[in-house]
N, C-alpha and C positions, 0 to 999 in steps of 0.2 A: 657647744659641739653636740651634746646629747640631743638637743632639740632639732638640730640640723639633720642628724642621722634619722631621727624619727620622721621628720618631714619627708626626707627622701624615700624612706620605707613606705610611707603612706602614698606618696606619688607613684611609686613603683606598683603598689597593689592596685591603684585606680587604673593605671595604664594597662595592667594585665587584664583586669576585669573588662575594660572597654574593648579589648582586643578579642574577646571571646564572642561566640555567637549568642550565647545566653548570658545576660548580665544580671547579677543578683546584688541587691543592696537592701539592708534591713529597714523596714518601716518602723518609725519610732513608736507608733501607737499599737500596731498589731504585729504578730509574728508571721509576717508575710514577706515575699520577695518579688522583685521586679523581674519580669520575663519578657524578652523580646522575641517576637514570632511573626508569622505571616497571617494576615487576616483577609478573608475572602467573603464577598457578598455579591452574588450574581456575577456581573462583569467588573465590579470594583475590587481592587487588590492593593495591599500595602505589605511589602516584604519585611518592614522593620517597624512593627507596631508593638507598643508596650502595654502589658496588663500587669496586674498584681495577683500573685498566686500563694495560697495558704497550703503548704505541703502537708501539714498535720491533718487538715480536714478535706484536702483535695477539692478546694473551692477556688474559683476564679473571680476576680473583681475587675470590672470594666470601668475605665474613666469616661464619664459621659460626655464631657466637652470634646475630647478627641474622637470619641466614638461617633457623635453626631456630625462632627466635621467630616469624618471619613465617609459617612453615609450621605453627606450633602444635605442634611436636615438643618438648614440654617434658620428655619422658622421656630426652632425650639430654644427655650431659655432655661438654663440650669441655675438654680439658686442654691448655693452651697451653705447659706445660713440656715435655711429651714428644710433642706434635703428635698426640694421639689423640682419638677420638670413641668413647664407650661408652654403652650404654643398651639400650632395647628399642623395636622398631617392629613393630606388628601381632603382638605376642606372641613375636617372635624377638629373641634377644640380638644386639646389634651391638657389634663391637669392631674399629675401623679405625685404622691408623696412616699418617700422611703423612710423606714425606721432606722434607728441607729444600729440595730442588729443586722440590717440588710446593707448598710452603706457606711462610709466614713469619708472625711475630707483630709487630704494630705497637706503637706507644707506648701505646695504650689497652688492651693485653692482649687484642686480638682476633686470632684465628687466621684468616688469609686463605689460601684454597686455590684452586689453578687449577681452572677449570671442567671441564677434561678429566679431571683426577684425581677430581673430585667425581662425575662421571658414572660412571667406572669402579669406584670403591671404595664409593660410597654407593647404588648401584642406581637411578640416574636414567636415564630413557629419553633425555632430551635437556635441555640448557640452551642455548637459542638466543638470542644477543645480536645486536641490530640497532643499530649505532652511529649510523645515519642518523636513525632515529626514536626512539632512546634507549629501547628496550624490551627487557626480559629475560624470555623465556618459559621456564617451568619445568614439566616433566612427569615425576613420579616413577613408578617401576614398582611402588610400594606404595600402599596406601590411606592417605590423610591423615586425621588425627584428626577433622576436621570432616566428612569423608565417612563415617567410621565412625559418627559421631553421627547423621548423616542417615539412614544405613542402619538404625540401631536405631529411629529414629523412624518410618521407613517401615514396618518390620516390625510395629510396634504398631498402625499405622493401615491396614495393608494390607487387612484385611477390610472396613473401613468404606469405603475408597477404591474397592474392587471393586464394592460395592453402588452407589456413586454412578455409576461408569463404566458399569455394566450397566443402570442405570435411564435415565429420560428426561433429556436434556441441557437441559431448560428448565423454568422454574417456572410460566409461564402460556402459553396458546396462543390465538391468534385462530382460532376455528373457521370452517370453510367454511360459508356460508349459502345457503339456497335463494334468498333475495332480501333486499336491504338498500336503504335509502333512497338512499345514495350521495351524491356531490358533483357539483354543477352549477356550471359556470363560464361566465359570459356575457362577451363581449368586443365592444366597439364600436371600430372603426378608422376614423378620418378621415384619409385619406392627405395631403390638402392642405386647410388651413382656408379657403383662398381659394375652394375648390370644394366646396360642401356635398353635391353629388351623387356625389362620388368617395368612397364610404364602404362599409363592410362590417360587418354585424352577425352574429356567429357564436356558436357554443356548443360546449362539451365536457361530456361526462357520463361518470362512472365509478362502478361499483357492483359488488356481488356478485350474480350471477344464476346459478341452477341450479348452485351450488357452484363457479362459475368467476368470472373477472375480466372484466367487461364494459367496453368502451370505445367511445364513440360521439362523432363530431364532425361538424359540418356548418355550413352557412350558412343564416341566416334571411332576411336582406335584403341587397342588393336582389333576389336570387333565392334561392329555397329549394332547397338541394341537400345531399344526404348525402355527406360526404367520405370518412368511414371508419367502419367498425364491425367489431369483432371480439370474440370470447369466448375467453379463454385459460384453460387448465387447466395449472398448473405441476407439474412433476415427476410426470407421469403414468406414464412408464416410466423408472425411475431418475431422471436429471436432464434428461429430454426433456420439452418442453412441447407440448401440443396446442392449436392455434389454429384457430378457425373464423371466417371472414370475410375481411377484407383481409389479404393475406400479403406478407411481405418474403421473397422467394425467393432461393435460392442455386443457381440454374441455372448450367451451365458458361458460361465467358466467351464462347464462340463463339455462344451462343444470344441473338439480338437480339429481345426480346419487344416487342410492340406497346404494352402498357400494364400497369397494375397487375393483380394476380391476385386473384380472389375465389374462395375455396375452403376447403381444409383442409390443415393441415401438422402434422408431428410432427418436431421437431428441437430442438437447443439452441444454435443460432447466433444469439445476441443481438447480438454484435459480431464482425465477421470481415473479412478482407481477401482479395482475389483479384488475381492478377497477369494482366493482359491485354496481351500483346505489350509487356512492359516497363513498362506503366503499372500502378501499384498503386492499386486502388480499395478504400477502406475504408468499410463501411456499418455502421450501427447504429441503435439506438433509445434516446431519452432524453426523458422527459416533463418539460416546463417547465424546460429547461436555460437558464441565463443565458448561458453561454459554454462552448465545448468546445475544449480545447487538444490538439494532436497533437504528440507527441514521438517522434523517431526516434533511437534509440541515445542517449537523454538530452538531445537538442537539440530545441527548439521549431522546428517547420517550417511549421506552419499553425494557424489557429484559426478558429472560427466564433462570431459573436456573435448572440444571439437565434436559435439554430438551430431548424429544424423538428423535429417529433417523430421523423421518420425522416431521419437526416442522412447525408451522404456527403462523403468527401474523395477527391480524385484527384491523385496525384503522378506526374508524367511525367518523373522524373529517371533512370529505369532501374535504380535500386538494387534488388538482389535479396537482400542479406544483412541487411536492416534488421529491427530489432525495434521495434514500435510500441506506444506507451502513450498512452491518452487520459486527460486530467484533465477531469472534467465538473463544472462549478460550477452548482448549481441555484439557482433564484430564492429559495428559502426558506433559503439559507445552507449547504445540504449540499454536500459535496465527495466525489466518487467517482473512483477510479482504476481503469481497465480495461486489461488487456493485450489486444491485438488478436489474435484467433485466425486463423491463416493456413490457408485451405482447400487451398492448394497444398502444404503441408508438414504434413499430418496425421500424428500420432504413432501408433505401433502400440498396440493395446489390450492390456490385461492378458489372460492366458489365461482363456478361458471367458466373457469379456465380449462383449456385442454392442451395436451402435449402429444404430438404425433412422433413416432419413430419408425422410419422405413429404411431398410437396407436389403437390396435385391441385386444379385449379380451372379457371375460365374468365377470359379477359381482360375488363377492365371495359368497353372500348369496343366491340370486335367480337364478343366472346363466344367467342373461339377456345379450344378445350380444350387445356390444358397439364397434363402429368403427369410426375413424377419419383418413382420408388419404388426404394429401394435399402437395403442393410443391410451392416454390417461385423461381422466376428466374429474374436475373438482366438484364433487356432489355438494359438499359444504366447505367452509374454510378449514375444517379439521379432517375431513374424510375424502379420500380420492380412490376411484376405481380405475382399473386398467384391464384391457383385454387385447389378445393378439394371437397370431399364428406363426409358427416356425417350421420351416422345411430345410433341414440341414443335413449335409453328408459329411460324416467324420472322415479322418484320414485313413481309417481302416475299412471304409466303405459302408458303414452302417448308416441308413437313412432315417433320421429322426423327424417324424411329423407330429408336431405338438400344438396343443391349444394352451395358451398362457393366460392366467388370471392373476391380477394384482390387487391387493388390498393395502392401503396406506392410511394410517390413522395417527394424528398428532393432537394430543390434548391441549397443547399450547398453554399449559398452566405456567404461571410466572415462576414459581419456586420449585414445582415438581413436574416438569414436562415429561411426557411419555411419547416415544415414537415407535410405531409398530409397522414393519414391512413384511408382508407375506406374499410370496409368489408361488403359484401352483402350476406345474407342467403336466398335462395329460397327453400321453403318447397314444395317438389314434389307432395305429395298426396293432399295437401290442396290448392295448387297453391297460396301460400301466401309468402310475402317477409318481411324480417327484415333487419336492417342494423345498423352498428356502424360507426360513423364518429369522427375523432379526427384531429384537426388542431392546430399546435403549431407554433407561429410566434415570432421570436426574433427580437427586435429592439434595437440595441446596447445591453445594459444590462437588458432591460425589456423583460419579457416573457409573451406573451399573448396566452391563450389556450382556444379553444372552443371544447366542447364534446357534441355529440348527439347520443342517443341510442333509437331505435324504434323497437318494437316487435309486431308481428302479433298476432291475437286472439288465434290461436292454440298453439303458443309458450308460451303465457302468461298463458293460462288455466284459472282456477277460482281464482287464487291468483298469483300476481306477478306484475312486472313493465311493463307498456305499453310504456311509453316514459320518457326519462330523458335528460335534457339539462343543460349545465353549461357553464359559461364564467368566466375566472379568469385572473388576472393580477398579476404577481410576479416580485419583484425587489430585487435582492441580492446585498449586500455590503460585505465588508471584514469580518465583524463579525455579521452584522445584516441583516435581510431580512423582507420584507413586502409582504402581499398578500391580495387582495380583490377579491370577486367573487359573482356571483349570480347563482342560480340553480332552476330548475322547475322539479318536479317529478309527474307523473300521474301513479297511480297504482290501481290494483284491490285488495280488501281486504274483509274479512268476516265481515258482520254486527253483532254487539254484540246482537242485538235484534232478527233479523230474520234468522241469519246464511247464508244469501244470499250474493253473490258477489256484492259489490258496488264500484263505482269509486271515488277516492279521489285525488285531486290535491293540492300540496303544493308548495309555492314559498319561497325561502330563499335568504337572502343576508348576507354576512359575511365579516369580516376583521380580519387579524391576523398579529401578530408581533413576530418575533423570534430573539433572540440574544445569542451569545456565547462569548460576549466581556469579561466576567469574567471567561473564561475557566479555570478549568473544570466545573464550574457552568454554566448552561444554563437556559434561561427563555423564556416563550412564553405566549401570551395572545390572546385569540380568542373570538370574539363576533359574535353571529349568531342571526339574526332577521327573524322570520317566518312571511311572509306577508299575506299568505292565507292558507286555509285549515280548517279542523274541529276545530283545536286548534291553536290560535295565541299566540306566546310567544317570549321572548328574552332570550338568554342563554349566560352566561359569563363562559369562561373556562381558568383560569390561570393555569400555570404549571411551576414547578421548578425541575430541575434535576441536579445530580452531578455524574460525571464519573471518579473520581480520585481513591483514595485508596479503596473506596467502591462504591457501586451503590445505588443511592437514587433517587426516583421519587415521587414528591409530587404534586398532581393535585386536582383540584376541578371543580365542575359543579354546577352553580347556575342558575336556570331557574325561570322566572316570567311569569305566564300565564295571558293573558289580562282579562280572565273571573273569575280569582280567586285572592283573596287578599294575599294568602299564597305563599311562595316560595318553589320550589323543590330544595333541597340542597344535594349535594353528595361530600364528601371529602375522598380522598384516600392517603395513604402513604405506600410506599414499600421501604425497605432498606435491602441490603445484603452485607455482607463482606465475601468473599470466601477465603479459604486456608490460614488462619492465622496460621503460623508455631509455634507450641508449643515445639516440639522436632525436631531438625534439621533432615530433610529428613525422618521423621518417623511419627510424630503426628501432625495433622492439625485440626483446628477448623473452622467451618462455622457459621456465625451469620446471622439470618434473622428476619425481622420484617415486619408485614403487618397489616394495620388497615384501616377500611372503616366505615364511618359514613354517614347515610342517614336520611334525615328529610323531612317531608311534603308530604309523599306518604302514600299508604295504609299500613295497619298493617302487611301485608305479607312481607314487607322489614324490616330487622332488622340491627341494628348497630352491628359491630363485630370488635374485636381486636385480632390479632394473632401474636405471636412471637415465635421464635424457635432457638435452638442451635444444631449444628451437629458437632460431632467429627469424624474425619477420620484418621485411623491408618494404616500404611503400615509396616507390620512385615517382615523385611529383604527381601522384594520382593517376599515372598512366598505366602502371602495372604493379602488382603485388607479388613479392617473392618470399616464400617460407623455406628455410633450410632447417631440417631437424636431424638431430643425432641421438641415437639410442644405444645404450650399452647394457648388455645383459650378462650378469655374472651367475654361472651355474653352481650347483652344489659341490662340484669338484674343483671349484676355483677358477675354471677357465672362463674367459670373457669373449663375447662377440659384439661387434659394433656395426651399426647400420646408419648410413647417412642418406636421407631422402630430400627431395626437392619438389616444391609445389609452386607453380606460377599461375596467377589468377588475373584475368582481365574482364572488367565489366564495361558494357557498351550500352549507352542510351541510344536506341535506334532512331529516336526523334532528332537527336543532335550527335551523330556518331563521333565527331572530332572533338567534342567538348570534354574537359576533364571530369572525372567521376570517381567517387569512392568505390574502390574495388571490393570492399567488404559489404556492399549493399546486397540486400536480398532482392531477387528478381521480382518478387511480388510486393515489395515495399511501395508506398506512395512517395512521390517526390514533390517538393515545393521549392521553387527557385524565383529569383528576382533581384532587384537592385535596391540598396540602401543609399540614400542621398540626402544632402542638406537642401531642403526645399525653400529656396530664397524668396520666391514669389508667392508661396503659400497656396498654390493651386493643386497640390497633391499629385502632380504628374511630373515625371522627370523631363526637364528641358535641358538639352545637352549644352547649350550656350550660356545658361544661367546657373543651373544647379550644380552642386559639387558632390561627386561620389565619395563615400566614406569607407576607408579601409580599416580592417581589424575590428569591425563591429560584430558583437555576438548576437546572432539571431536565434531566439529560443523557440523550438518546436516541441511543445509538451515538455518544457524545461530542459531539453537537450540542446546544447549550444553548437552552432555552426558559424564560422567566421567568414567575413567578406574578404574578397581579394582586393588588389589595388584599384580595380575598376568598380568596387562597390558591389560586386555580384556575389551571391550566396547560392548554395545548393544544399538542401537538407532532405533527408529521407528517414522514414521510420515504418514500422509495421503497425497495423491497427491493434491498439490495446483498448483505447476509448474511441468510440465512434466520433465524438466531438473533440477536436484537438484545439490547442491554443497556439497562436503565433504572436511573438512579442520580441522586444529588443532588451538585451541586458544593459541596464542603465550604467553599470560599472564600466562598460566598454566605450561609452561616449562622454562628451563634455557634460559636467553637472548642470549646465544651463541649456542642454539639448533634451528633447523628448520625442518619442515616437508619436507623431501627430494622429495616427489612427488608433493608438491605444492597443489593448489586447484584442486580437482578432480571433473569433471563434469560427472554426472550419469543420464542416462535415466531411470527413475524409473517407476514401475508399481505397483499398489495396489495388495495386497495379494501375494506379491513376496518377495524374500530375496536375499541378496548378502553378500559375505564375502570379506572384504577389510582390509588387514593389512597395517599399516602406519609406515614406517621406519622413524626414527628421526636421522638426521645427525648433527655432530658438525660443526659449521661455524666460520669463522674468518672475520676480517676487513682489507681491503687494503686502504692505504692512501698515498697521495703524493701532489706535487705542480707543476703547470705550471709556470715557471719563465720567466719574461720579459728579453729582451736583449736590447742592444743599437740600434737594428734595428727599434724599435718602441718607440714612446712616450707613456706615461702612458695612455693617452686618446685612442690612437690607440690600445694599448694592451687590454684595457677594451672592446673596440668595437669588437676586434677579438675574445676575450674570449666568448662573447655573441653568436658568430657564431660557436662555437666549441663544440664537444662532445667527449666522451671517451667510447670505446667499450672494453668489456672483452670477448674474444673468448675462447671457449673450444671445442676441436675436430673439429675445422674449422667452428663452428657455433657461432652466437652471444649469449652469455650466459646472459649478462646484459649490459645496456647502460645508462650512466648518463651524466649530464651537470656539468661542473665545476662551482665553485663560481666565483663572479666577480674578486676576487683577485687571482684566479688560483688554490685555494685549491680544492681538490676532495677526495672522499672516496667511496669505494664499501663495502657494508655490506652483511652479509649472504653468504659468499663465502666458500663452502666446500673444503676439501683437493683435490688437483689435479694440473695439469699443465695448465696454461692459457697464452694467448697472449693479452697484453694490447695495444690497438691501439688508437692513438690520431688523431682526424679527424677535419679538418676545412671545414665548409659548406658554406663559403662566397665566394665573387668574387675576393678578393685580393690574392696576391702571398704570402701566409702564409703557413708555414710548421712547423714541430716540430722536435727537435733533442734531443733524438731519437724519431722516429715515432712509434716504437714498443718496448715493454718491455716484455720479456719472464719471467713469474713468476711461480715458482714451490712452491706451498703452502704445507708445511709439518708441522705436529704437534708433539711437544715433548711429550705431554700427549694426548692419543687418545680420552679422555673424556672431554677435555677442549679446547675451541677455543682460538685463539691468535690474536694479533694486529700487523700488518705489516706496516711499514712506510718507507719513503725514496724513493718511486717510482716516481722520479721527471723527468721532461723534460723541454726543453727550447723552447720558441717561436722564430722562425727565419724567415728570408726571404727564398724563395724557393730555391735559388741557393746555400745555405749554409747548406745543410742537410746531416746528417750522417744516416746510414741505421738502424742498430739494436744494442741494448744493452741487454745483458742477466743479469738478477738478479735471482740467483738460491739459493737453500737451505734455503728458508724462511719457 
């Protein structure tokens, strides 16, 4: 009984140990333990590899037999009797002996060697062991067999690859057009169903015109008005776009323009940020976006729902070292990620490259002439010069005529890069100078940034910033980041008593902490202390955000003034859940909540609490209806509710009666066609022979569009990448079916369309074995298999190439009917051939709609002098 209990205890302990990620068992000869971890060497990887580890000395021991097997070094022989390794690597003889201080043999006759000795005696650059993550990284100073094999394959295909690389990088192209029918979208908005007079009937139109992209929007009723019109030509000069019409300008932050600009521009600033006296302003353009999320250093800080075409974010937290990312969710299901380009931190251009920026026009309301013309040129890869001229009229009527000079320098040092941006503005009429200076210095993972802005009296006017200085230090980690900084602002402002301009200087010091460790939850905490000025105070700004199944931002601002006993307190909560599916592909619901509570200020500020529900219904793609209900609860407890209605209809004027996604952007490109089973293999839809396929997922840049019962699909998207891909989701078709055209690369253009039919072919599987013969030992056979590959040729060209398994088994999948030549190739240095070297395969199907499984395509590995030529295997 006692023995039975002990046996059960021992078995329990063993089961427990085997169930853990790291398994420890004592070695009888040394005080070491077995550790299971991940081993990596270039592209080779094993997630459950065992080493022995001496905790007392922090030394790792590697078992050479398993180690050489992992690296596919089958030519090496390990002798556990005399602690030696012999053989050949890269054509060189290897003979190495380890001492008993460097190695030991365990009970399984495996030779374990210290990692340091292995590096010194076997020519490894490093073997790096991380016991926290349980990862062993290996990097040899010699070429591994799989790399040698790949090099041989690359050499054989080099000429063919070069032709592909030198040729066009796409299969189809959407040509620019003189004129196209385009897409028209009509929208009816009823703000409150209780008041039928409070409505708006508007339109959007996009098409190709004069080989450019035309966009027009306006109101029809209650008043007819043109809101926006522009014609855009993309990539006119390198990656710069030419726009004629309503412009999104990038004038300096001190220029306060009266209204939108109508004119001409040449630039590539689709999304950018500017820092204006510590306030970060992010502007961009997105057609028919459902929501836009703004992330700073990986943390959600703000978002917009149902944003306008030209959107804007304003962040007044004073952060100067942030990196911003936008996630744009479009109404048609597309998702885009954009990194925000900072105008204040432009990088140096490559040597010989130049970048023009032209923005000329008149303001919409007063017709004031505004102009910005400048150019950058890369003198060297590190140094860029810029020069330009500005003629701007501010909203108060001051005419700024300025010559701009830019100096950009980037040391491009690997560990300590420095980026310097200096812009000087010379006011011609007043003979005054202003400047912006930005210096960013990276020291390993620390980022130090200094900013200085100084403006002349004429630029400042009666109100505005005269000088702004800031210095900050930022340190990012994997999930956390820290930032500290100081700033000083001198500005002119109106006196409350005399209405005269007075000068005020404030000094601030701040510290901030950000973490996304609990992703998708993020947390930040910022403390700002004002050291001088009319009012001295300290502000605490905690914030929590969530970016998972819903969007939630909860933030607060608590300020304590030195001269007052009361606190200023502001608390905000925003939460939105978009596109909750009620009826599949038809009825959706949006939930939104917003609350803001303010205390300790004048009575003009009131607490508010707002929440709302929106229903979105898509009626068979003919019309889209949105019903929204908002309820606002005031600080006195009274509530008011508003119910609105929005009806949207999109029409493709090329085919006005066809169904269309009403969430489409009018400037999107469209791709349509038919997916069908190509029975006769000619790649063209034959109505009497081929079969349309319903429910097939067509992937346009990985966004899926399903075919209808006639096999037709219609997909749309906006240009994110100029070259897009078109393919079929294999999960939505029979496993023995395949897109016969494969992935199609298309050069797309907005406001354009293309018709692409997708034939589906029936495919089969070919399988066989490479058998060993008496010419080779098992070890030699495995070594030679590693250096072998199998090609399947069709019409004299390589159709597919694979590597056999270590035991010689191989298989080709996705093979359509036809005649093929299977070739067995040895890429090593030994006298190895195959018998037969070629197998002629004729794949025929008994049922034209079903793929088959073909086996028995075998060959033998033999010495070179014992080779037969060819064997035919037909009628498969």
